[in-house]
N, CA, C and O atoms as a DFTB+ gen file, in Angstrom:
460 C
 N C O
     1  1      -8.051      53.558     264.903
     2  2      -8.375      54.929     265.248
     3  2      -9.742      54.954     265.916
     4  3     -10.721      54.408     265.407
     5  1      -9.775      55.593     267.050
     6  2     -11.035      55.677     267.790
     7  2     -11.554      57.101     267.911
     8  3     -12.760      57.319     268.033
     9  1     -10.647      58.071     267.879
    10  2     -11.045      59.470     268.010
    11  2     -10.111      60.323     267.150
    12  3      -9.009      59.887     266.817
    13  1     -10.542      61.534     266.790
    14  2      -9.737      62.375     265.906
    15  2      -8.296      62.591     266.370
    16  3      -7.399      62.706     265.534
    17  1      -8.055      62.649     267.666
    18  2      -6.695      62.828     268.161
    19  2      -5.747      61.702     267.768
    20  3      -4.530      61.884     267.751
    21  1      -6.310      60.534     267.452
    22  2      -5.488      59.399     267.027
    23  2      -4.807      59.647     265.685
    24  3      -3.892      58.914     265.309
    25  1      -5.243      60.669     264.966
    26  2      -4.619      60.991     263.676
    27  2      -3.167      61.441     263.833
    28  3      -2.435      61.515     262.847
    29  1      -2.741      61.743     265.074
    30  2      -1.349      62.144     265.316
    31  2      -0.352      61.102     264.809
    32  3       0.755      61.441     264.391
    33  1      -0.745      59.863     264.850
    34  2       0.178      58.793     264.462
    35  2      -0.037      58.319     263.025
    36  3       0.400      57.229     262.656
    37  1      -0.705      59.133     262.220
    38  2      -0.991      58.751     260.832
    39  2      -0.543      59.831     259.853
    40  3      -0.245      60.962     260.237
    41  1      -0.506      59.452     258.589
    42  2      -0.213      60.382     257.505
    43  2      -1.531      60.980     257.024
    44  3      -2.478      60.251     256.730
    45  1      -1.590      62.298     256.945
    46  2      -2.775      62.968     256.411
    47  2      -2.541      63.230     254.933
    48  3      -1.521      63.798     254.542
    49  1      -3.497      62.810     254.120
    50  2      -3.406      62.961     252.675
    51  2      -4.195      64.197     252.265
    52  3      -5.402      64.282     252.494
    53  1      -3.506      65.142     251.661
    54  2      -4.111      66.395     251.203
    55  2      -4.318      66.366     249.698
    56  3      -3.714      65.563     248.988
    57  1      -5.188      67.263     249.221
    58  2      -5.439      67.435     247.787
    59  2      -5.222      68.909     247.468
    60  3      -5.715      69.778     248.188
    61  1      -4.493      69.196     246.399
    62  2      -4.127      70.580     246.098
    63  2      -5.345      71.485     245.896
    64  3      -5.275      72.675     246.206
    65  1      -6.445      70.958     245.389
    66  2      -7.631      71.789     245.146
    67  2      -8.319      72.234     246.427
    68  3      -9.076      73.205     246.418
    69  1      -8.069      71.541     247.519
    70  2      -8.682      71.894     248.810
    71  2      -7.592      71.962     249.882
    72  3      -7.546      71.124     250.782
    73  1      -6.721      72.962     249.780
    74  2      -5.555      73.016     250.677
    75  2      -5.882      73.196     252.154
    76  3      -5.071      72.831     253.005
    77  1      -7.034      73.744     252.477
    78  2      -7.387      73.985     253.876
    79  2      -8.321      72.923     254.454
    80  3      -8.801      73.066     255.578
    81  1      -8.577      71.875     253.702
    82  2      -9.559      70.871     254.131
    83  2      -9.204      70.242     255.475
    84  3     -10.053      70.160     256.363
    85  1      -7.971      69.802     255.630
    86  2      -7.606      69.155     256.890
    87  2      -7.625      70.123     258.060
    88  3      -8.123      69.784     259.133
    89  1      -7.092      71.317     257.870
    90  2      -7.077      72.254     259.003
    91  2      -8.502      72.596     259.431
    92  3      -8.775      72.743     260.623
    93  1      -9.407      72.723     258.466
    94  2     -10.806      73.014     258.808
    95  2     -11.456      71.805     259.479
    96  3     -12.181      71.968     260.460
    97  1     -11.215      70.606     258.973
    98  2     -11.789      69.405     259.566
    99  2     -11.272      69.229     260.992
   100  3     -12.049      68.962     261.909
   101  1      -9.970      69.378     261.178
   102  2      -9.389      69.220     262.513
   103  2      -9.954      70.252     263.485
   104  3     -10.203      69.942     264.650
   105  1     -10.155      71.479     263.005
   106  2     -10.746      72.522     263.852
   107  2     -12.146      72.107     264.280
   108  3     -12.479      72.177     265.463
   109  1     -12.971      71.675     263.324
   110  2     -14.339      71.291     263.642
   111  2     -14.408      69.998     264.462
   112  3     -15.396      69.747     265.152
   113  1     -13.347      69.175     264.380
   114  2     -13.299      67.935     265.155
   115  2     -12.776      68.168     266.575
   116  3     -12.749      67.246     267.390
   117  1     -12.358      69.409     266.865
   118  2     -11.912      69.732     268.210
   119  2     -10.435      69.509     268.472
   120  3     -10.002      69.539     269.624
   121  1      -9.649      69.285     267.417
   122  2      -8.202      69.102     267.584
   123  2      -7.445      70.014     266.599
   124  3      -6.691      69.530     265.755
   125  1      -7.652      71.326     266.714
   126  2      -7.102      72.252     265.720
   127  2      -5.577      72.290     265.650
   128  3      -5.029      72.653     264.609
   129  1      -4.885      71.933     266.709
   130  2      -3.424      72.000     266.736
   131  2      -2.752      70.655     266.484
   132  3      -1.543      70.518     266.673
   133  1      -3.525      69.669     266.061
   134  2      -2.982      68.334     265.845
   135  2      -1.871      68.368     264.789
   136  3      -2.031      68.970     263.727
   137  1      -0.773      67.730     265.087
   138  2       0.338      67.582     264.148
   139  2       0.444      66.100     263.786
   140  3       0.759      65.277     264.646
   141  1       0.185      65.753     262.526
   142  2       0.245      64.344     262.132
   143  2       1.683      63.846     262.040
   144  3       2.632      64.630     262.014
   145  1       1.815      62.547     261.994
   146  2       3.134      61.930     261.817
   147  2       3.772      62.430     260.526
   148  3       4.979      62.663     260.460
   149  1       2.935      62.591     259.503
   150  2       3.410      62.980     258.176
   151  2       2.234      63.564     257.402
   152  3       1.072      63.331     257.736
   153  1       2.554      64.316     256.379
   154  2       1.527      64.884     255.510
   155  2       2.020      64.803     254.075
   156  3       3.176      65.114     253.790
   157  1       1.136      64.384     253.168
   158  2       1.460      64.336     251.738
   159  2       0.358      65.041     250.967
   160  3      -0.766      65.169     251.454
   161  1       0.677      65.495     249.775
   162  2      -0.303      66.192     248.940
   163  2      -0.307      65.608     247.539
   164  3       0.745      65.367     246.947
   165  1      -1.507      65.383     247.016
   166  2      -1.685      64.898     245.650
   167  2      -2.492      65.916     244.863
   168  3      -3.224      66.729     245.428
   169  1      -2.343      65.854     243.543
   170  2      -3.023      66.807     242.664
   171  2      -4.503      66.511     242.468
   172  3      -5.281      67.418     242.175
   173  1      -4.898      65.254     242.627
   174  2      -6.284      64.875     242.343
   175  2      -6.848      64.015     243.469
   176  3      -6.139      63.217     244.082
   177  1      -8.138      64.197     243.724
   178  2      -8.802      63.418     244.769
   179  2      -8.732      61.930     244.483
   180  3      -8.554      61.138     245.408
   181  1      -8.867      61.530     243.229
   182  2      -8.844      60.096     242.922
   183  2      -7.509      59.473     243.319
   184  3      -7.474      58.332     243.778
   185  1      -6.417      60.206     243.147
   186  2      -5.106      59.695     243.563
   187  2      -5.032      59.643     245.090
   188  3      -4.500      58.688     245.655
   189  1      -5.562      60.662     245.750
   190  2      -5.574      60.687     247.212
   191  2      -6.376      59.516     247.771
   192  3      -5.950      58.867     248.727
   193  1      -7.533      59.248     247.177
   194  2      -8.354      58.132     247.649
   195  2      -7.677      56.794     247.383
   196  3      -7.775      55.877     248.198
   197  1      -6.992      56.675     246.253
   198  2      -6.243      55.441     245.967
   199  2      -5.118      55.245     246.974
   200  3      -4.852      54.122     247.403
   201  1      -4.455      56.342     247.352
   202  2      -3.394      56.254     248.353
   203  2      -3.961      55.793     249.697
   204  3      -3.371      54.946     250.368
   205  1      -5.102      56.352     250.084
   206  2      -5.748      55.933     251.340
   207  2      -6.152      54.463     251.263
   208  3      -5.966      53.704     252.215
   209  1      -6.694      54.082     250.139
   210  2      -7.116      52.697     249.928
   211  2      -5.935      51.729     250.027
   212  3      -6.092      50.591     250.469
   213  1      -4.769      52.185     249.616
   214  2      -3.567      51.355     249.662
   215  2      -2.879      51.389     251.021
   216  3      -1.838      50.760     251.210
   217  1      -3.464      52.126     251.972
   218  2      -2.911      52.159     253.314
   219  2      -1.823      53.191     253.539
   220  3      -1.059      53.082     254.498
   221  1      -1.739      54.195     252.667
   222  2      -0.685      55.205     252.783
   223  2      -1.077      56.402     253.637
   224  3      -0.275      57.320     253.808
   225  1      -2.290      56.412     254.176
   226  2      -2.705      57.512     255.025
   227  2      -4.207      57.665     255.065
   228  3      -4.958      56.773     254.672
   229  1      -4.627      58.827     255.553
   230  2      -6.046      59.127     255.744
   231  2      -6.391      60.334     254.874
   232  3      -5.700      61.352     254.914
   233  1      -7.453      60.216     254.096
   234  2      -7.867      61.288     253.191
   235  2      -9.254      61.792     253.563
   236  3     -10.029      61.094     254.216
   237  1      -9.550      63.001     253.143
   238  2     -10.881      63.587     253.319
   239  2     -11.602      63.595     251.983
   240  3     -10.992      63.825     250.939
   241  1     -12.895      63.345     252.022
   242  2     -13.713      63.384     250.808
   243  2     -15.168      63.527     251.214
   244  3     -15.534      63.269     252.361
   245  1     -15.983      63.936     250.275
   246  2     -17.423      63.883     250.500
   247  2     -17.869      62.465     250.159
   248  3     -17.298      61.823     249.277
   249  1     -18.886      61.983     250.859
   250  2     -19.359      60.613     250.642
   251  2     -19.662      60.337     249.175
   252  3     -19.358      59.257     248.669
   253  1     -20.247      61.287     248.506
   254  2     -20.656      61.128     247.118
   255  2     -19.485      60.705     246.226
   256  3     -19.660      59.884     245.326
   257  1     -18.311      61.251     246.464
   258  2     -17.167      60.988     245.594
   259  2     -16.408      59.704     245.943
   260  3     -15.545      59.263     245.184
   261  1     -16.729      59.115     247.080
   262  2     -16.067      57.848     247.433
   263  2     -17.092      56.774     247.797
   264  3     -16.754      55.787     248.451
   265  1     -18.330      56.961     247.378
   266  2     -19.415      56.054     247.762
   267  2     -19.148      54.606     247.373
   268  3     -19.407      53.700     248.165
   269  1     -18.638      54.374     246.176
   270  2     -18.377      53.004     245.735
   271  2     -17.325      52.352     246.625
   272  3     -17.474      51.196     247.021
   273  1     -16.275      53.083     246.937
   274  2     -15.207      52.539     247.780
   275  2     -15.696      52.291     249.206
   276  3     -15.248      51.351     249.862
   277  1     -16.610      53.128     249.684
   278  2     -17.195      52.904     251.005
   279  2     -18.107      51.683     250.980
   280  3     -18.081      50.859     251.894
   281  1     -18.914      51.574     249.928
   282  2     -19.869      50.469     249.825
   283  2     -19.174      49.115     249.733
   284  3     -19.686      48.119     250.244
   285  1     -18.011      49.072     249.085
   286  2     -17.297      47.801     248.929
   287  2     -16.330      47.527     250.070
   288  3     -15.699      46.471     250.110
   289  1     -16.208      48.476     251.004
   290  2     -15.318      48.280     252.134
   291  2     -13.860      48.601     251.827
   292  3     -12.986      48.362     252.660
   293  1     -13.591      49.140     250.643
   294  2     -12.217      49.529     250.304
   295  2     -11.756      50.685     251.188
   296  3     -10.575      50.799     251.517
   297  1     -12.705      51.537     251.565
   298  2     -12.454      52.640     252.488
   299  2     -13.511      52.598     253.576
   300  3     -14.605      52.074     253.365
   301  1     -13.190      53.144     254.728
   302  2     -14.143      53.246     255.833
   303  2     -14.113      54.666     256.380
   304  3     -13.137      55.392     256.194
   305  1     -15.177      55.051     257.050
   306  2     -15.255      56.334     257.732
   307  2     -14.921      56.060     259.196
   308  3     -15.725      55.461     259.910
   309  1     -13.735      56.495     259.653
   310  2     -13.324      56.125     261.012
   311  2     -13.992      56.911     262.131
   312  3     -14.014      56.455     263.274
   313  1     -14.539      58.090     261.820
   314  2     -15.133      58.934     262.858
   315  2     -16.499      59.430     262.398
   316  3     -16.775      59.492     261.200
   317  1     -17.335      59.775     263.342
   318  2     -18.651      60.311     263.001
   319  2     -18.609      61.813     262.736
   320  3     -19.623      62.402     262.359
   321  1     -17.459      62.434     262.927
   322  2     -17.325      63.882     262.720
   323  2     -17.545      64.216     261.251
   324  3     -16.911      63.644     260.364
   325  1     -18.458      65.154     261.015
   326  2     -18.711      65.676     259.666
   327  2     -18.411      67.157     259.722
   328  3     -18.834      67.837     260.657
   329  1     -17.697      67.666     258.749
   330  2     -17.330      69.080     258.751
   331  2     -17.907      69.775     257.535
   332  3     -17.905      69.227     256.433
   333  1     -18.394      70.971     257.742
   334  2     -18.869      71.802     256.636
   335  2     -17.671      72.529     256.055
   336  3     -16.740      72.891     256.774
   337  1     -17.703      72.739     254.750
   338  2     -16.579      73.383     254.074
   339  2     -17.072      74.527     253.203
   340  3     -18.167      74.480     252.642
   341  1     -16.243      75.547     253.105
   342  2     -16.547      76.659     252.202
   343  2     -16.152      76.319     250.772
   344  3     -16.528      77.030     249.840
   345  1     -15.399      75.241     250.593
   346  2     -15.006      74.819     249.248
   347  2     -16.223      74.274     248.524
   348  3     -17.033      73.552     249.105
   349  1     -16.342      74.617     247.273
   350  2     -17.510      74.191     246.509
   351  2     -17.109      73.734     245.119
   352  3     -16.005      74.004     244.647
   353  1     -18.012      73.049     244.489
   354  2     -17.893      72.704     243.081
   355  2     -18.863      73.597     242.329
   356  3     -19.877      74.026     242.879
   357  1     -18.551      73.874     241.075
   358  2     -19.421      74.698     240.258
   359  2     -19.771      73.950     238.983
   360  3     -18.895      73.406     238.310
   361  1     -21.037      73.927     238.661
   362  2     -21.507      73.372     237.400
   363  2     -21.524      74.516     236.407
   364  3     -22.182      75.529     236.641
   365  1     -20.815      74.370     235.310
   366  2     -20.775      75.423     234.295
   367  2     -21.206      74.867     232.954
   368  3     -20.987      73.694     232.653
   369  1     -21.821      75.720     232.153
   370  2     -22.223      75.341     230.810
   371  2     -22.307      76.604     229.951
   372  3     -22.246      77.721     230.465
   373  1     -22.446      76.417     228.669
   374  2     -22.641      77.560     227.772
   375  2     -24.010      78.163     228.068
   376  3     -24.917      77.443     228.487
   377  1     -24.179      79.453     227.863
   378  2     -25.474      80.095     228.154
   379  2     -26.656      79.388     227.485
   380  3     -27.722      79.270     228.089
   381  1     -26.483      78.922     226.264
   382  2     -27.602      78.256     225.574
   383  2     -27.941      76.897     226.198
   384  3     -28.996      76.334     225.908
   385  1     -27.062      76.367     227.048
   386  2     -27.333      75.099     227.701
   387  2     -28.227      75.221     228.922
   388  3     -28.694      74.211     229.447
   389  1     -28.474      76.445     229.383
   390  2     -29.285      76.641     230.584
   391  2     -30.698      76.091     230.458
   392  3     -31.325      75.752     231.461
   393  1     -31.194      76.003     229.252
   394  2     -32.554      75.491     229.027
   395  2     -32.563      74.038     228.560
   396  3     -33.631      73.459     228.363
   397  1     -31.397      73.450     228.382
   398  2     -31.294      72.059     227.929
   399  2     -31.803      71.154     229.053
   400  3     -31.304      71.222     230.176
   401  1     -32.779      70.319     228.759
   402  2     -33.401      69.454     229.766
   403  2     -32.380      68.537     230.445
   404  3     -32.521      68.233     231.629
   405  1     -31.371      68.100     229.723
   406  2     -30.354      67.214     230.315
   407  2     -29.531      67.959     231.357
   408  3     -29.219      67.419     232.419
   409  1     -29.184      69.198     231.045
   410  2     -28.397      69.997     231.987
   411  2     -29.241      70.373     233.199
   412  3     -28.760      70.341     234.332
   413  1     -30.484      70.725     232.960
   414  2     -31.391      71.044     234.066
   415  2     -31.552      69.834     234.985
   416  3     -31.524      69.970     236.209
   417  1     -31.719      68.648     234.393
   418  2     -31.867      67.423     235.189
   419  2     -30.597      67.141     235.995
   420  3     -30.678      66.760     237.163
   421  1     -29.440      67.322     235.387
   422  2     -28.182      67.117     236.095
   423  2     -28.046      68.112     237.236
   424  3     -27.691      67.736     238.353
   425  1     -28.325      69.376     236.959
   426  2     -28.234      70.403     238.000
   427  2     -29.149      70.080     239.170
   428  3     -28.736      70.148     240.327
   429  1     -30.395      69.726     238.865
   430  2     -31.352      69.404     239.922
   431  2     -30.917      68.187     240.729
   432  3     -31.057      68.162     241.952
   433  1     -30.389      67.181     240.040
   434  2     -29.921      65.984     240.726
   435  2     -28.743      66.318     241.629
   436  3     -28.692      65.850     242.767
   437  1     -27.795      67.117     241.147
   438  2     -26.638      67.501     241.954
   439  2     -27.062      68.274     243.204
   440  3     -26.562      68.020     244.300
   441  1     -27.977      69.207     243.031
   442  2     -28.447      70.000     244.173
   443  2     -29.128      69.093     245.193
   444  3     -28.910      69.235     246.396
   445  1     -29.941      68.174     244.723
   446  2     -30.642      67.263     245.620
   447  2     -29.671      66.304     246.309
   448  3     -29.802      66.043     247.505
   449  1     -28.714      65.789     245.573
   450  2     -27.778      64.796     246.106
   451  2     -26.746      65.417     247.034
   452  3     -26.434      64.850     248.081
   453  1     -26.216      66.571     246.661
   454  2     -25.127      67.168     247.416
   455  2     -25.592      68.239     248.400
   456  3     -24.852      68.635     249.301
   457  1     -26.836      68.705     248.212
   458  2     -27.357      69.803     249.000
   459  2     -27.350      69.542     250.440
   460  3     -27.766      70.395     251.224
């Protein structure tokens, strides 16, 4: 694969929690009407990444969640296109945990790492 349009001949791996991820990525990559060879959907990102790792298609993820697989070469980033998403993760805790130093440290680290 050399450019986003090459995805036409591949399987796009979707994740149920982010159903619009591919359409948004394709739009931002300049190929909004691209129709892949095939599309599959998994319930969890870890399963989607394992499928991509096994050669069953191409998945979307944030670097943070697949960093180990990228570092070991199990997965590669085929394009330089980066897309912003309205999908977010939320850190939740009990109200009394808001002052817990461990939770504050985790929150600050997440904001710094993912921000």
